[in-house]
mmCIF file of the N, C-alpha and C atoms, coordinates in Angstrom:
data_MODEL
# 
_entry.id   MODEL 
# 
loop_
_atom_site.group_PDB 
_atom_site.id 
_atom_site.type_symbol 
_atom_site.label_atom_id 
_atom_site.label_alt_id 
_atom_site.label_comp_id 
_atom_site.label_asym_id 
_atom_site.label_entity_id 
_atom_site.label_seq_id 
_atom_site.pdbx_PDB_ins_code 
_atom_site.Cartn_x 
_atom_site.Cartn_y 
_atom_site.Cartn_z 
_atom_site.occupancy 
_atom_site.B_iso_or_equiv 
_atom_site.pdbx_formal_charge 
_atom_site.auth_seq_id 
_atom_site.auth_comp_id 
_atom_site.auth_asym_id 
_atom_site.auth_atom_id 
_atom_site.pdbx_PDB_model_num 
ATOM 1   N N  . MET A 1 1  ? -15.709 18.740  -3.738  1.00 0.00 ? 1  MET A N  1 
ATOM 2   C CA . MET A 1 1  ? -15.273 17.463  -4.264  1.00 0.00 ? 1  MET A CA 1 
ATOM 3   C C  . MET A 1 1  ? -14.670 16.613  -3.151  1.00 0.00 ? 1  MET A C  1 
ATOM 4   N N  . LEU A 1 2  ? -13.863 17.232  -2.298  1.00 0.00 ? 2  LEU A N  1 
ATOM 5   C CA . LEU A 1 2  ? -13.246 16.479  -1.211  1.00 0.00 ? 2  LEU A CA 1 
ATOM 6   C C  . LEU A 1 2  ? -14.281 15.896  -0.254  1.00 0.00 ? 2  LEU A C  1 
ATOM 7   N N  . GLU A 1 3  ? -15.321 16.660  0.021   1.00 0.00 ? 3  GLU A N  1 
ATOM 8   C CA . GLU A 1 3  ? -16.386 16.153  0.890   1.00 0.00 ? 3  GLU A CA 1 
ATOM 9   C C  . GLU A 1 3  ? -17.080 14.950  0.260   1.00 0.00 ? 3  GLU A C  1 
ATOM 10  N N  . HIS A 1 4  ? -17.253 14.982  -1.044  1.00 0.00 ? 4  HIS A N  1 
ATOM 11  C CA . HIS A 1 4  ? -17.850 13.846  -1.758  1.00 0.00 ? 4  HIS A CA 1 
ATOM 12  C C  . HIS A 1 4  ? -16.996 12.600  -1.548  1.00 0.00 ? 4  HIS A C  1 
ATOM 13  N N  . PHE A 1 5  ? -15.696 12.710  -1.763  1.00 0.00 ? 5  PHE A N  1 
ATOM 14  C CA . PHE A 1 5  ? -14.808 11.563  -1.597  1.00 0.00 ? 5  PHE A CA 1 
ATOM 15  C C  . PHE A 1 5  ? -14.744 11.110  -0.142  1.00 0.00 ? 5  PHE A C  1 
ATOM 16  N N  . ARG A 1 6  ? -14.788 12.058  0.747   1.00 0.00 ? 6  ARG A N  1 
ATOM 17  C CA . ARG A 1 6  ? -14.727 11.731  2.175   1.00 0.00 ? 6  ARG A CA 1 
ATOM 18  C C  . ARG A 1 6  ? -15.879 10.810  2.568   1.00 0.00 ? 6  ARG A C  1 
ATOM 19  N N  . ARG A 1 7  ? -17.040 11.033  2.002   1.00 0.00 ? 7  ARG A N  1 
ATOM 20  C CA . ARG A 1 7  ? -18.210 10.215  2.326   1.00 0.00 ? 7  ARG A CA 1 
ATOM 21  C C  . ARG A 1 7  ? -18.203 8.873   1.595   1.00 0.00 ? 7  ARG A C  1 
ATOM 22  N N  . LYS A 1 8  ? -17.530 8.787   0.462   1.00 0.00 ? 8  LYS A N  1 
ATOM 23  C CA . LYS A 1 8  ? -17.598 7.595   -0.377  1.00 0.00 ? 8  LYS A CA 1 
ATOM 24  C C  . LYS A 1 8  ? -16.542 6.531   -0.068  1.00 0.00 ? 8  LYS A C  1 
ATOM 25  N N  . PHE A 1 9  ? -15.434 6.941   0.536   1.00 0.00 ? 9  PHE A N  1 
ATOM 26  C CA . PHE A 1 9  ? -14.321 6.020   0.728   1.00 0.00 ? 9  PHE A CA 1 
ATOM 27  C C  . PHE A 1 9  ? -14.106 5.670   2.185   1.00 0.00 ? 9  PHE A C  1 
ATOM 28  N N  . GLN A 1 10 ? -13.562 4.489   2.369   1.00 0.00 ? 10 GLN A N  1 
ATOM 29  C CA . GLN A 1 10 ? -13.129 4.084   3.704   1.00 0.00 ? 10 GLN A CA 1 
ATOM 30  C C  . GLN A 1 10 ? -11.738 4.677   3.917   1.00 0.00 ? 10 GLN A C  1 
ATOM 31  N N  . TRP A 1 11 ? -11.562 5.415   4.987   1.00 0.00 ? 11 TRP A N  1 
ATOM 32  C CA . TRP A 1 11 ? -10.273 6.031   5.279   1.00 0.00 ? 11 TRP A CA 1 
ATOM 33  C C  . TRP A 1 11 ? -9.477  5.103   6.180   1.00 0.00 ? 11 TRP A C  1 
ATOM 34  N N  . VAL A 1 12 ? -8.206  4.920   5.843   1.00 0.00 ? 12 VAL A N  1 
ATOM 35  C CA . VAL A 1 12 ? -7.336  4.031   6.604   1.00 0.00 ? 12 VAL A CA 1 
ATOM 36  C C  . VAL A 1 12 ? -6.153  4.834   7.098   1.00 0.00 ? 12 VAL A C  1 
ATOM 37  N N  . GLU A 1 13 ? -5.865  4.710   8.371   1.00 0.00 ? 13 GLU A N  1 
ATOM 38  C CA . GLU A 1 13 ? -4.721  5.400   8.959   1.00 0.00 ? 13 GLU A CA 1 
ATOM 39  C C  . GLU A 1 13 ? -3.754  4.370   9.515   1.00 0.00 ? 13 GLU A C  1 
ATOM 40  N N  . LEU A 1 14 ? -2.481  4.650   9.347   1.00 0.00 ? 14 LEU A N  1 
ATOM 41  C CA . LEU A 1 14 ? -1.446  3.813   9.949   1.00 0.00 ? 14 LEU A CA 1 
ATOM 42  C C  . LEU A 1 14 ? -0.950  4.493   11.210  1.00 0.00 ? 14 LEU A C  1 
ATOM 43  N N  . ASN A 1 15 ? -0.732  3.706   12.263  1.00 0.00 ? 15 ASN A N  1 
ATOM 44  C CA . ASN A 1 15 ? -0.128  4.279   13.457  1.00 0.00 ? 15 ASN A CA 1 
ATOM 45  C C  . ASN A 1 15 ? 1.393   4.217   13.311  1.00 0.00 ? 15 ASN A C  1 
ATOM 46  N N  . ALA A 1 16 ? 2.103   4.757   14.261  1.00 0.00 ? 16 ALA A N  1 
ATOM 47  C CA . ALA A 1 16 ? 3.566   4.839   14.174  1.00 0.00 ? 16 ALA A CA 1 
ATOM 48  C C  . ALA A 1 16 ? 4.197   3.457   14.023  1.00 0.00 ? 16 ALA A C  1 
ATOM 49  N N  . ASP A 1 17 ? 3.707   2.475   14.760  1.00 0.00 ? 17 ASP A N  1 
ATOM 50  C CA . ASP A 1 17 ? 4.272   1.125   14.665  1.00 0.00 ? 17 ASP A CA 1 
ATOM 51  C C  . ASP A 1 17 ? 4.077   0.529   13.273  1.00 0.00 ? 17 ASP A C  1 
ATOM 52  N N  . GLU A 1 18 ? 2.935   0.795   12.667  1.00 0.00 ? 18 GLU A N  1 
ATOM 53  C CA . GLU A 1 18 ? 2.662   0.276   11.326  1.00 0.00 ? 18 GLU A CA 1 
ATOM 54  C C  . GLU A 1 18 ? 3.547   0.954   10.279  1.00 0.00 ? 18 GLU A C  1 
ATOM 55  N N  . VAL A 1 19 ? 3.822   2.227   10.451  1.00 0.00 ? 19 VAL A N  1 
ATOM 56  C CA . VAL A 1 19 ? 4.719   2.936   9.533   1.00 0.00 ? 19 VAL A CA 1 
ATOM 57  C C  . VAL A 1 19 ? 6.131   2.371   9.661   1.00 0.00 ? 19 VAL A C  1 
ATOM 58  N N  . ILE A 1 20 ? 6.581   2.166   10.888  1.00 0.00 ? 20 ILE A N  1 
ATOM 59  C CA . ILE A 1 20 ? 7.916   1.608   11.113  1.00 0.00 ? 20 ILE A CA 1 
ATOM 60  C C  . ILE A 1 20 ? 8.006   0.196   10.537  1.00 0.00 ? 20 ILE A C  1 
ATOM 61  N N  . GLU A 1 21 ? 6.964   -0.596  10.708  1.00 0.00 ? 21 GLU A N  1 
ATOM 62  C CA . GLU A 1 21 ? 6.945   -1.953  10.162  1.00 0.00 ? 21 GLU A CA 1 
ATOM 63  C C  . GLU A 1 21 ? 7.049   -1.929  8.634   1.00 0.00 ? 21 GLU A C  1 
ATOM 64  N N  . ALA A 1 22 ? 6.340   -1.004  7.988   1.00 0.00 ? 22 ALA A N  1 
ATOM 65  C CA . ALA A 1 22 ? 6.417   -0.876  6.527   1.00 0.00 ? 22 ALA A CA 1 
ATOM 66  C C  . ALA A 1 22 ? 7.833   -0.490  6.106   1.00 0.00 ? 22 ALA A C  1 
ATOM 67  N N  . ALA A 1 23 ? 8.460   0.420   6.835   1.00 0.00 ? 23 ALA A N  1 
ATOM 68  C CA . ALA A 1 23 ? 9.832   0.837   6.523   1.00 0.00 ? 23 ALA A CA 1 
ATOM 69  C C  . ALA A 1 23 ? 10.804  -0.327  6.709   1.00 0.00 ? 23 ALA A C  1 
ATOM 70  N N  . ARG A 1 24 ? 10.623  -1.078  7.762   1.00 0.00 ? 24 ARG A N  1 
ATOM 71  C CA . ARG A 1 24 ? 11.484  -2.258  7.985   1.00 0.00 ? 24 ARG A CA 1 
ATOM 72  C C  . ARG A 1 24 ? 11.313  -3.280  6.867   1.00 0.00 ? 24 ARG A C  1 
ATOM 73  N N  . GLY A 1 25 ? 10.081  -3.477  6.451   1.00 0.00 ? 25 GLY A N  1 
ATOM 74  C CA . GLY A 1 25 ? 9.815   -4.451  5.393   1.00 0.00 ? 25 GLY A CA 1 
ATOM 75  C C  . GLY A 1 25 ? 10.477  -4.058  4.086   1.00 0.00 ? 25 GLY A C  1 
ATOM 76  N N  . ILE A 1 26 ? 10.391  -2.801  3.728   1.00 0.00 ? 26 ILE A N  1 
ATOM 77  C CA . ILE A 1 26 ? 10.996  -2.336  2.477   1.00 0.00 ? 26 ILE A CA 1 
ATOM 78  C C  . ILE A 1 26 ? 12.512  -2.425  2.560   1.00 0.00 ? 26 ILE A C  1 
ATOM 79  N N  . SER A 1 27 ? 13.053  -2.116  3.741   1.00 0.00 ? 27 SER A N  1 
ATOM 80  C CA . SER A 1 27 ? 14.494  -2.200  3.947   1.00 0.00 ? 27 SER A CA 1 
ATOM 81  C C  . SER A 1 27 ? 14.977  -3.645  3.843   1.00 0.00 ? 27 SER A C  1 
ATOM 82  N N  . ALA A 1 28 ? 14.223  -4.558  4.422   1.00 0.00 ? 28 ALA A N  1 
ATOM 83  C CA . ALA A 1 28 ? 14.589  -5.980  4.378   1.00 0.00 ? 28 ALA A CA 1 
ATOM 84  C C  . ALA A 1 28 ? 14.603  -6.513  2.947   1.00 0.00 ? 28 ALA A C  1 
ATOM 85  N N  . LEU A 1 29 ? 13.780  -5.933  2.093   1.00 0.00 ? 29 LEU A N  1 
ATOM 86  C CA . LEU A 1 29 ? 13.747  -6.347  0.689   1.00 0.00 ? 29 LEU A CA 1 
ATOM 87  C C  . LEU A 1 29 ? 14.849  -5.679  -0.133  1.00 0.00 ? 29 LEU A C  1 
ATOM 88  N N  . GLY A 1 30 ? 15.572  -4.741  0.486   1.00 0.00 ? 30 GLY A N  1 
ATOM 89  C CA . GLY A 1 30 ? 16.633  -4.036  -0.223  1.00 0.00 ? 30 GLY A CA 1 
ATOM 90  C C  . GLY A 1 30 ? 16.115  -2.997  -1.201  1.00 0.00 ? 30 GLY A C  1 
ATOM 91  N N  . LEU A 1 31 ? 14.899  -2.526  -0.986  1.00 0.00 ? 31 LEU A N  1 
ATOM 92  C CA . LEU A 1 31 ? 14.302  -1.543  -1.879  1.00 0.00 ? 31 LEU A CA 1 
ATOM 93  C C  . LEU A 1 31 ? 14.495  -0.150  -1.293  1.00 0.00 ? 31 LEU A C  1 
ATOM 94  N N  . LEU A 1 32 ? 14.587  0.840   -2.172  1.00 0.00 ? 32 LEU A N  1 
ATOM 95  C CA . LEU A 1 32 ? 14.939  2.189   -1.736  1.00 0.00 ? 32 LEU A CA 1 
ATOM 96  C C  . LEU A 1 32 ? 13.974  3.238   -2.252  1.00 0.00 ? 32 LEU A C  1 
ATOM 97  N N  . GLY A 1 33 ? 14.182  4.460   -1.769  1.00 0.00 ? 33 GLY A N  1 
ATOM 98  C CA . GLY A 1 33 ? 13.558  5.656   -2.323  1.00 0.00 ? 33 GLY A CA 1 
ATOM 99  C C  . GLY A 1 33 ? 12.045  5.679   -2.235  1.00 0.00 ? 33 GLY A C  1 
ATOM 100 N N  . GLY A 1 34 ? 11.456  6.076   -3.347  1.00 0.00 ? 34 GLY A N  1 
ATOM 101 C CA . GLY A 1 34 ? 10.025  6.281   -3.413  1.00 0.00 ? 34 GLY A CA 1 
ATOM 102 C C  . GLY A 1 34 ? 9.194   5.032   -3.189  1.00 0.00 ? 34 GLY A C  1 
ATOM 103 N N  . MET A 1 35 ? 9.822   3.877   -3.192  1.00 0.00 ? 35 MET A N  1 
ATOM 104 C CA . MET A 1 35 ? 9.065   2.646   -2.966  1.00 0.00 ? 35 MET A CA 1 
ATOM 105 C C  . MET A 1 35 ? 8.526   2.581   -1.536  1.00 0.00 ? 35 MET A C  1 
ATOM 106 N N  . ILE A 1 36 ? 9.037   3.428   -0.639  1.00 0.00 ? 36 ILE A N  1 
ATOM 107 C CA . ILE A 1 36 ? 8.470   3.484   0.707   1.00 0.00 ? 36 ILE A CA 1 
ATOM 108 C C  . ILE A 1 36 ? 7.020   3.941   0.622   1.00 0.00 ? 36 ILE A C  1 
ATOM 109 N N  . TYR A 1 37 ? 6.695   4.825   -0.322  1.00 0.00 ? 37 TYR A N  1 
ATOM 110 C CA . TYR A 1 37 ? 5.308   5.264   -0.486  1.00 0.00 ? 37 TYR A CA 1 
ATOM 111 C C  . TYR A 1 37 ? 4.427   4.096   -0.941  1.00 0.00 ? 37 TYR A C  1 
ATOM 112 N N  . ASP A 1 38 ? 4.972   3.274   -1.832  1.00 0.00 ? 38 ASP A N  1 
ATOM 113 C CA . ASP A 1 38 ? 4.243   2.077   -2.243  1.00 0.00 ? 38 ASP A CA 1 
ATOM 114 C C  . ASP A 1 38 ? 4.002   1.179   -1.032  1.00 0.00 ? 38 ASP A C  1 
ATOM 115 N N  . ALA A 1 39 ? 5.022   1.018   -0.199  1.00 0.00 ? 39 ALA A N  1 
ATOM 116 C CA . ALA A 1 39 ? 4.906   0.175   0.994   1.00 0.00 ? 39 ALA A CA 1 
ATOM 117 C C  . ALA A 1 39 ? 3.834   0.713   1.944   1.00 0.00 ? 39 ALA A C  1 
ATOM 118 N N  . LEU A 1 40 ? 3.777   2.027   2.098   1.00 0.00 ? 40 LEU A N  1 
ATOM 119 C CA . LEU A 1 40 ? 2.769   2.626   2.982   1.00 0.00 ? 40 LEU A CA 1 
ATOM 120 C C  . LEU A 1 40 ? 1.359   2.437   2.419   1.00 0.00 ? 40 LEU A C  1 
ATOM 121 N N  . LEU A 1 41 ? 1.215   2.621   1.113   1.00 0.00 ? 41 LEU A N  1 
ATOM 122 C CA . LEU A 1 41 ? -0.090  2.392   0.487   1.00 0.00 ? 41 LEU A CA 1 
ATOM 123 C C  . LEU A 1 41 ? -0.519  0.934   0.630   1.00 0.00 ? 41 LEU A C  1 
ATOM 124 N N  . LEU A 1 42 ? 0.419   0.035   0.443   1.00 0.00 ? 42 LEU A N  1 
ATOM 125 C CA . LEU A 1 42 ? 0.101   -1.382  0.559   1.00 0.00 ? 42 LEU A CA 1 
ATOM 126 C C  . LEU A 1 42 ? -0.181  -1.781  2.001   1.00 0.00 ? 42 LEU A C  1 
ATOM 127 N N  . ALA A 1 43 ? 0.463   -1.133  2.958   1.00 0.00 ? 43 ALA A N  1 
ATOM 128 C CA . ALA A 1 43 ? 0.154   -1.382  4.365   1.00 0.00 ? 43 ALA A CA 1 
ATOM 129 C C  . ALA A 1 43 ? -1.291  -0.970  4.656   1.00 0.00 ? 43 ALA A C  1 
ATOM 130 N N  . CYS A 1 44 ? -1.720  0.125   4.069   1.00 0.00 ? 44 CYS A N  1 
ATOM 131 C CA . CYS A 1 44 ? -3.116  0.563   4.217   1.00 0.00 ? 44 CYS A CA 1 
ATOM 132 C C  . CYS A 1 44 ? -4.058  -0.443  3.570   1.00 0.00 ? 44 CYS A C  1 
ATOM 133 N N  . ALA A 1 45 ? -3.718  -0.909  2.386   1.00 0.00 ? 45 ALA A N  1 
ATOM 134 C CA . ALA A 1 45 ? -4.551  -1.891  1.685   1.00 0.00 ? 45 ALA A CA 1 
ATOM 135 C C  . ALA A 1 45 ? -4.652  -3.177  2.497   1.00 0.00 ? 45 ALA A C  1 
ATOM 136 N N  . ARG A 1 46 ? -3.538  -3.602  3.062   1.00 0.00 ? 46 ARG A N  1 
ATOM 137 C CA . ARG A 1 46 ? -3.523  -4.807  3.890   1.00 0.00 ? 46 ARG A CA 1 
ATOM 138 C C  . ARG A 1 46 ? -4.406  -4.596  5.126   1.00 0.00 ? 46 ARG A C  1 
ATOM 139 N N  . LYS A 1 47 ? -4.266  -3.464  5.778   1.00 0.00 ? 47 LYS A N  1 
ATOM 140 C CA . LYS A 1 47 ? -5.042  -3.155  6.984   1.00 0.00 ? 47 LYS A CA 1 
ATOM 141 C C  . LYS A 1 47 ? -6.542  -3.118  6.684   1.00 0.00 ? 47 LYS A C  1 
ATOM 142 N N  . ALA A 1 48 ? -6.900  -2.620  5.515   1.00 0.00 ? 48 ALA A N  1 
ATOM 143 C CA . ALA A 1 48 ? -8.304  -2.534  5.125   1.00 0.00 ? 48 ALA A CA 1 
ATOM 144 C C  . ALA A 1 48 ? -8.826  -3.837  4.519   1.00 0.00 ? 48 ALA A C  1 
ATOM 145 N N  . ALA A 1 49 ? -7.960  -4.827  4.394   1.00 0.00 ? 49 ALA A N  1 
ATOM 146 C CA . ALA A 1 49 ? -8.327  -6.102  3.774   1.00 0.00 ? 49 ALA A CA 1 
ATOM 147 C C  . ALA A 1 49 ? -8.894  -5.880  2.366   1.00 0.00 ? 49 ALA A C  1 
ATOM 148 N N  . ALA A 1 50 ? -8.206  -5.043  1.598   1.00 0.00 ? 50 ALA A N  1 
ATOM 149 C CA . ALA A 1 50 ? -8.650  -4.720  0.236   1.00 0.00 ? 50 ALA A CA 1 
ATOM 150 C C  . ALA A 1 50 ? -8.683  -5.976  -0.637  1.00 0.00 ? 50 ALA A C  1 
ATOM 151 N N  . GLU A 1 51 ? -9.761  -6.111  -1.372  1.00 0.00 ? 51 GLU A N  1 
ATOM 152 C CA . GLU A 1 51 ? -9.889  -7.250  -2.281  1.00 0.00 ? 51 GLU A CA 1 
ATOM 153 C C  . GLU A 1 51 ? -9.107  -7.025  -3.567  1.00 0.00 ? 51 GLU A C  1 
ATOM 154 N N  . ARG A 1 52 ? -9.020  -5.766  -4.014  1.00 0.00 ? 52 ARG A N  1 
ATOM 155 C CA . ARG A 1 52 ? -8.274  -5.379  -5.216  1.00 0.00 ? 52 ARG A CA 1 
ATOM 156 C C  . ARG A 1 52 ? -7.455  -4.143  -4.888  1.00 0.00 ? 52 ARG A C  1 
ATOM 157 N N  . ILE A 1 53 ? -6.262  -4.099  -5.466  1.00 0.00 ? 53 ILE A N  1 
ATOM 158 C CA . ILE A 1 53 ? -5.378  -2.953  -5.302  1.00 0.00 ? 53 ILE A CA 1 
ATOM 159 C C  . ILE A 1 53 ? -5.004  -2.494  -6.703  1.00 0.00 ? 53 ILE A C  1 
ATOM 160 N N  . TYR A 1 54 ? -5.496  -1.325  -7.078  1.00 0.00 ? 54 TYR A N  1 
ATOM 161 C CA . TYR A 1 54 ? -5.263  -0.809  -8.423  1.00 0.00 ? 54 TYR A CA 1 
ATOM 162 C C  . TYR A 1 54 ? -4.062  0.129   -8.438  1.00 0.00 ? 54 TYR A C  1 
ATOM 163 N N  . THR A 1 55 ? -3.198  -0.084  -9.427  1.00 0.00 ? 55 THR A N  1 
ATOM 164 C CA . THR A 1 55 ? -2.025  0.771   -9.588  1.00 0.00 ? 55 THR A CA 1 
ATOM 165 C C  . THR A 1 55 ? -1.567  0.729   -11.045 1.00 0.00 ? 55 THR A C  1 
ATOM 166 N N  . TRP A 1 56 ? -0.926  1.822   -11.466 1.00 0.00 ? 56 TRP A N  1 
ATOM 167 C CA . TRP A 1 56 ? -0.294  1.843   -12.785 1.00 0.00 ? 56 TRP A CA 1 
ATOM 168 C C  . TRP A 1 56 ? 1.101   1.254   -12.687 1.00 0.00 ? 56 TRP A C  1 
ATOM 169 N N  . ASN A 1 57 ? 1.536   0.917   -11.506 1.00 0.00 ? 57 ASN A N  1 
ATOM 170 C CA . ASN A 1 57 ? 2.892   0.423   -11.294 1.00 0.00 ? 57 ASN A CA 1 
ATOM 171 C C  . ASN A 1 57 ? 2.855   -0.956  -10.617 1.00 0.00 ? 57 ASN A C  1 
ATOM 172 N N  . GLU A 1 58 ? 2.265   -1.910  -11.303 1.00 0.00 ? 58 GLU A N  1 
ATOM 173 C CA . GLU A 1 58 ? 2.112   -3.254  -10.755 1.00 0.00 ? 58 GLU A CA 1 
ATOM 174 C C  . GLU A 1 58 ? 3.450   -3.859  -10.317 1.00 0.00 ? 58 GLU A C  1 
ATOM 175 N N  . ARG A 1 59 ? 4.474   -3.676  -11.136 1.00 0.00 ? 59 ARG A N  1 
ATOM 176 C CA . ARG A 1 59 ? 5.770   -4.292  -10.854 1.00 0.00 ? 59 ARG A CA 1 
ATOM 177 C C  . ARG A 1 59 ? 6.310   -3.884  -9.492  1.00 0.00 ? 59 ARG A C  1 
ATOM 178 N N  . HIS A 1 60 ? 6.316   -2.580  -9.203  1.00 0.00 ? 60 HIS A N  1 
ATOM 179 C CA . HIS A 1 60 ? 6.828   -2.112  -7.909  1.00 0.00 ? 60 HIS A CA 1 
ATOM 180 C C  . HIS A 1 60 ? 5.953   -2.607  -6.760  1.00 0.00 ? 60 HIS A C  1 
ATOM 181 N N  . PHE A 1 61 ? 4.649   -2.532  -6.917  1.00 0.00 ? 61 PHE A N  1 
ATOM 182 C CA . PHE A 1 61 ? 3.756   -2.970  -5.852  1.00 0.00 ? 61 PHE A CA 1 
ATOM 183 C C  . PHE A 1 61 ? 3.974   -4.454  -5.545  1.00 0.00 ? 61 PHE A C  1 
ATOM 184 N N  . LYS A 1 62 ? 4.137   -5.254  -6.585  1.00 0.00 ? 62 LYS A N  1 
ATOM 185 C CA . LYS A 1 62 ? 4.344   -6.694  -6.372  1.00 0.00 ? 62 LYS A CA 1 
ATOM 186 C C  . LYS A 1 62 ? 5.704   -6.991  -5.755  1.00 0.00 ? 62 LYS A C  1 
ATOM 187 N N  . LEU A 1 63 ? 6.711   -6.166  -6.044  1.00 0.00 ? 63 LEU A N  1 
ATOM 188 C CA . LEU A 1 63 ? 8.011   -6.316  -5.382  1.00 0.00 ? 63 LEU A CA 1 
ATOM 189 C C  . LEU A 1 63 ? 7.900   -5.998  -3.892  1.00 0.00 ? 63 LEU A C  1 
ATOM 190 N N  . VAL A 1 64 ? 7.154   -4.970  -3.569  1.00 0.00 ? 64 VAL A N  1 
ATOM 191 C CA . VAL A 1 64 ? 7.003   -4.521  -2.189  1.00 0.00 ? 64 VAL A CA 1 
ATOM 192 C C  . VAL A 1 64 ? 6.142   -5.487  -1.377  1.00 0.00 ? 64 VAL A C  1 
ATOM 193 N N  . ALA A 1 65 ? 5.107   -6.039  -1.980  1.00 0.00 ? 65 ALA A N  1 
ATOM 194 C CA . ALA A 1 65 ? 4.174   -6.908  -1.254  1.00 0.00 ? 65 ALA A CA 1 
ATOM 195 C C  . ALA A 1 65 ? 3.844   -8.159  -2.061  1.00 0.00 ? 65 ALA A C  1 
ATOM 196 N N  . PRO A 1 66 ? 4.804   -9.077  -2.161  1.00 0.00 ? 66 PRO A N  1 
ATOM 197 C CA . PRO A 1 66 ? 4.539   -10.291 -2.936  1.00 0.00 ? 66 PRO A CA 1 
ATOM 198 C C  . PRO A 1 66 ? 3.349   -11.096 -2.404  1.00 0.00 ? 66 PRO A C  1 
ATOM 199 N N  . ASP A 1 67 ? 3.065   -10.953 -1.112  1.00 0.00 ? 67 ASP A N  1 
ATOM 200 C CA . ASP A 1 67 ? 1.924   -11.667 -0.536  1.00 0.00 ? 67 ASP A CA 1 
ATOM 201 C C  . ASP A 1 67 ? 0.582   -11.128 -1.040  1.00 0.00 ? 67 ASP A C  1 
ATOM 202 N N  . LEU A 1 68 ? 0.576   -9.933  -1.576  1.00 0.00 ? 68 LEU A N  1 
ATOM 203 C CA . LEU A 1 68 ? -0.648  -9.335  -2.116  1.00 0.00 ? 68 LEU A CA 1 
ATOM 204 C C  . LEU A 1 68 ? -0.694  -9.365  -3.642  1.00 0.00 ? 68 LEU A C  1 
ATOM 205 N N  . ALA A 1 69 ? 0.280   -9.998  -4.284  1.00 0.00 ? 69 ALA A N  1 
ATOM 206 C CA . ALA A 1 69 ? 0.438   -9.958  -5.741  1.00 0.00 ? 69 ALA A CA 1 
ATOM 207 C C  . ALA A 1 69 ? -0.843  -10.327 -6.496  1.00 0.00 ? 69 ALA A C  1 
ATOM 208 N N  . GLU A 1 70 ? -1.578  -11.293 -6.002  1.00 0.00 ? 70 GLU A N  1 
ATOM 209 C CA . GLU A 1 70 ? -2.794  -11.730 -6.722  1.00 0.00 ? 70 GLU A CA 1 
ATOM 210 C C  . GLU A 1 70 ? -3.899  -10.667 -6.690  1.00 0.00 ? 70 GLU A C  1 
ATOM 211 N N  . ARG A 1 71 ? -3.812  -9.728  -5.757  1.00 0.00 ? 71 ARG A N  1 
ATOM 212 C CA . ARG A 1 71 ? -4.829  -8.671  -5.642  1.00 0.00 ? 71 ARG A CA 1 
ATOM 213 C C  . ARG A 1 71 ? -4.423  -7.397  -6.394  1.00 0.00 ? 71 ARG A C  1 
ATOM 214 N N  . ILE A 1 72 ? -3.164  -7.295  -6.787  1.00 0.00 ? 72 ILE A N  1 
ATOM 215 C CA . ILE A 1 72 ? -2.631  -6.077  -7.423  1.00 0.00 ? 72 ILE A CA 1 
ATOM 216 C C  . ILE A 1 72 ? -2.880  -6.138  -8.925  1.00 0.00 ? 72 ILE A C  1 
ATOM 217 N N  . VAL A 1 73 ? -3.607  -5.152  -9.432  1.00 0.00 ? 73 VAL A N  1 
ATOM 218 C CA . VAL A 1 73 ? -3.948  -5.126  -10.856 1.00 0.00 ? 73 VAL A CA 1 
ATOM 219 C C  . VAL A 1 73 ? -3.876  -3.688  -11.393 1.00 0.00 ? 73 VAL A C  1 
ATOM 220 N N  . ALA A 1 74 ? -3.712  -3.595  -12.684 1.00 0.00 ? 74 ALA A N  1 
ATOM 221 C CA . ALA A 1 74 ? -3.775  -2.287  -13.355 1.00 0.00 ? 74 ALA A CA 1 
ATOM 222 C C  . ALA A 1 74 ? -5.226  -1.898  -13.546 1.00 0.00 ? 74 ALA A C  1 
ATOM 223 N N  . PRO A 1 75 ? -5.519  -0.598  -13.520 1.00 0.00 ? 75 PRO A N  1 
ATOM 224 C CA . PRO A 1 75 ? -6.917  -0.161  -13.707 1.00 0.00 ? 75 PRO A CA 1 
ATOM 225 C C  . PRO A 1 75 ? -7.435  -0.486  -15.109 1.00 0.00 ? 75 PRO A C  1 
# 
């Protein structure tokens, strides 16, 4: 199954500077805890120029990345 997904999806990696930038961004917004994972996912989406970002947690994603709000939707 993993090999199937590996061939079907575009893989996005963040370098150390991009991870630090995501952490700084979340800190500047005054957000804490698990929202750093949302920030990292959104940094990947931004890097990949994703047209749509699907999540069950639209509210948190939009708080973390208001600039991507129009692309963030529930599945």
